C-alpha positions as CSV (number, residue, x, y, z in Angstrom):
1,M,-16.9,1.0,-7.9
2,P,-19.9,1.5,-5.6
3,A,-19.5,-0.1,-2.2
4,G,-22.1,-2.8,-2.9
5,Q,-20.1,-3.9,-6.0
6,L,-16.8,-4.6,-4.3
7,P,-15.6,-8.1,-5.1
8,E,-15.6,-10.9,-2.5
9,A,-12.3,-11.4,-0.8
10,E,-10.4,-14.5,-1.9
11,E,-7.0,-13.9,-0.3
12,A,-6.0,-13.6,3.3
13,G,-6.1,-9.9,4.4
14,S,-8.4,-9.0,1.5
15,D,-11.4,-8.7,3.8
16,W,-9.7,-6.0,5.8
17,V,-8.7,-4.0,2.6
18,L,-12.2,-4.3,1.1
19,S,-13.8,-3.3,4.4
20,W,-11.5,-0.2,4.5
21,L,-12.4,0.6,0.8
22,T,-16.1,0.2,1.6
23,Q,-15.8,2.7,4.5
24,H,-13.9,5.2,2.4
25,V,-15.6,4.8,-1.0
26,S,-17.3,8.2,-0.7
27,M,-13.9,10.0,-0.3
28,D,-11.8,11.2,-3.2
29,L,-9.2,8.4,-3.2
30,T,-6.2,9.3,-5.2
31,I,-3.4,7.1,-6.4
32,S,-0.4,7.8,-8.6
33,D,0.0,5.9,-11.8
34,W,3.0,4.2,-10.1
35,V,0.5,2.2,-8.0
36,I,-0.8,0.6,-11.2
37,A,2.8,-0.7,-11.9
38,E,3.2,-1.8,-8.2
39,F,-0.1,-3.7,-8.3
40,A,0.8,-5.5,-11.5
41,S,4.2,-6.4,-10.1
42,A,2.7,-7.7,-6.9
43,L,0.4,-10.0,-8.9
44,S,3.3,-11.2,-11.0
45,V,5.4,-12.0,-7.9
46,K,2.5,-14.0,-6.4
47,M,2.0,-15.9,-9.7
48,R,5.8,-16.6,-10.0
49,M,5.7,-17.9,-6.4
50,G,2.8,-20.2,-7.2
51,Q,0.4,-18.3,-4.9
52,L,-1.8,-17.2,-7.8
53,S,-2.9,-18.9,-11.0
54,A,-2.9,-17.1,-14.3
55,G,-6.7,-17.0,-14.2
56,D,-6.8,-15.5,-10.7
57,R,-4.1,-13.0,-11.7
58,A,-6.3,-11.9,-14.7
59,K,-9.3,-11.7,-12.4
60,A,-7.5,-9.6,-9.8
61,A,-6.1,-7.3,-12.5
62,S,-9.6,-6.9,-13.9
63,V,-11.1,-6.0,-10.5
64,F,-8.3,-3.5,-9.9
65,T,-8.8,-1.9,-13.3
66,R,-12.5,-1.5,-12.6
67,L,-11.8,-0.1,-9.2
68,E,-9.3,2.4,-10.7
69,A,-11.8,3.4,-13.4
70,E,-14.8,3.8,-11.2
71,S,-13.5,4.9,-7.8
72,L,-10.0,6.3,-7.9
73,V,-8.5,9.5,-9.2
74,V,-5.2,8.6,-10.9
75,V,-2.5,11.2,-11.1
76,P,0.9,11.0,-12.8
77,A,4.1,10.5,-10.9
78,T,6.2,13.2,-12.5
79,W,9.9,13.8,-12.7
80,D,9.6,16.3,-9.8
81,H,8.0,13.6,-7.7
82,F,10.9,11.3,-8.3
83,V,13.4,14.1,-7.5
84,S,11.4,14.8,-4.3
85,A,11.4,11.1,-3.4
86,A,15.1,11.0,-3.7
87,Q,15.4,14.0,-1.4
88,F,13.0,12.4,1.0
89,G,15.0,9.2,1.0
90,N,18.1,11.1,1.7
91,R,16.5,12.9,4.7
92,S,14.7,9.8,6.0
93,K,16.0,8.6,9.4
94,S,14.5,5.2,9.2
95,G,15.5,4.1,5.7
96,L,12.4,5.1,3.7
97,R,12.3,2.8,0.7
98,A,12.1,4.3,-2.8
99,D,8.5,3.2,-3.5
100,D,7.3,4.6,-0.2
101,A,9.3,7.8,-0.7
102,L,7.6,8.2,-4.1
103,H,4.1,7.8,-2.6
104,V,5.0,10.5,0.0
105,A,6.4,12.8,-2.7
106,V,3.2,12.5,-4.7
107,A,1.1,13.2,-1.7
108,A,3.3,16.2,-0.8
109,G,3.1,17.5,-4.4
110,L,-0.7,17.3,-4.2
111,G,-1.0,18.7,-0.7
112,A,-2.8,15.5,0.1
113,T,-2.8,13.1,3.1
114,I,-1.1,9.8,2.5
115,R,-3.1,6.9,4.0
116,T,-1.2,3.7,4.6
117,V,-1.2,0.6,6.8
118,D,2.6,0.8,7.2
119,K,3.8,2.9,10.1
120,R,7.2,3.7,8.6
121,P,6.1,5.7,5.6
122,A,3.4,7.4,7.7
123,T,5.9,8.4,10.4
124,E,8.4,9.5,7.9
125,A,5.8,11.5,5.9
126,V,4.9,13.5,9.0
127,A,8.6,14.0,9.8
128,L,9.0,15.4,6.3
129,G,6.0,17.7,6.7
130,V,3.4,15.6,4.8
131,S,0.1,14.8,6.3
132,A,-0.3,11.1,6.9
133,E,-2.8,8.7,8.5
134,N,-1.9,5.1,9.5
135,D,-5.0,3.0,9.3
136,A,-3.2,-0.1,10.4
137,D,-4.7,-2.8,12.5
138,S,-2.2,-5.5,13.4
139,Y,-5.0,-8.2,13.5
140,G,-6.3,-6.9,10.2
141,I,-2.8,-6.9,8.6
142,A,-1.7,-10.3,10.0
143,P,-3.7,-12.4,7.6
144,C,-1.8,-10.8,4.7
145,F,1.2,-12.9,5.7
146,C,1.6,-16.6,6.1
147,A,1.9,-17.7,9.7
148,D,5.6,-18.4,9.6
149,A,6.5,-15.3,7.6
150,C,9.7,-13.4,8.4
151,D,10.4,-9.7,7.7
152,Y,13.4,-7.5,8.3
153,F,12.4,-4.0,9.1
154,P,15.0,-1.3,8.6
155,N,16.9,-0.5,11.9
156,A,15.2,-3.4,13.6
157,S,15.9,-7.1,14.1
158,K,14.3,-10.0,12.3
159,C,10.5,-10.2,12.9
160,S,8.8,-13.6,12.7
161,G,5.2,-14.5,12.5
162,A,2.2,-12.9,10.8
163,L,0.9,-11.1,13.9
164,A,4.3,-9.8,14.9
165,I,4.8,-8.4,11.4
166,G,1.3,-6.9,11.5
167,D,2.2,-5.3,14.9
168,N,5.4,-3.8,13.3
169,F,3.3,-2.3,10.5
170,S,0.7,-0.8,12.8
171,K,2.9,0.7,15.5
């Protein structure tokens, strides 16, 4: 999807994501097919929680499908990636979650750099010998959360407030 054809943002935090995509559209951006399932799941959760209507869910899914087809290289997450993800999870010092471990394993298998807005998988990737870049910006991430949101980061205490959560992702 050429930069000029990116959709208008309709959700808090979308502006930051779309800005990042616009800046990196000329790169070979690669995702695993697991991301497709994660995106569909995220939309379903938002719909179930009443944060997204069925029509908006369909629109978002359509935009993602177009982005995937026109701008992303999709690679399969293989059995070996899942085995590596389990090994990475076992070696992780900060409690790397299964989905993050799988993203790191796919990047490792491709010899690619993992780009994330979450410090934990970026830090763990580097510790595991995988190239990683953390593009996080706490002020850019904060709008992705409601003002009174709470999160519980592994090996950390409860974190409250959108900006505080954004800070934890970016540091």
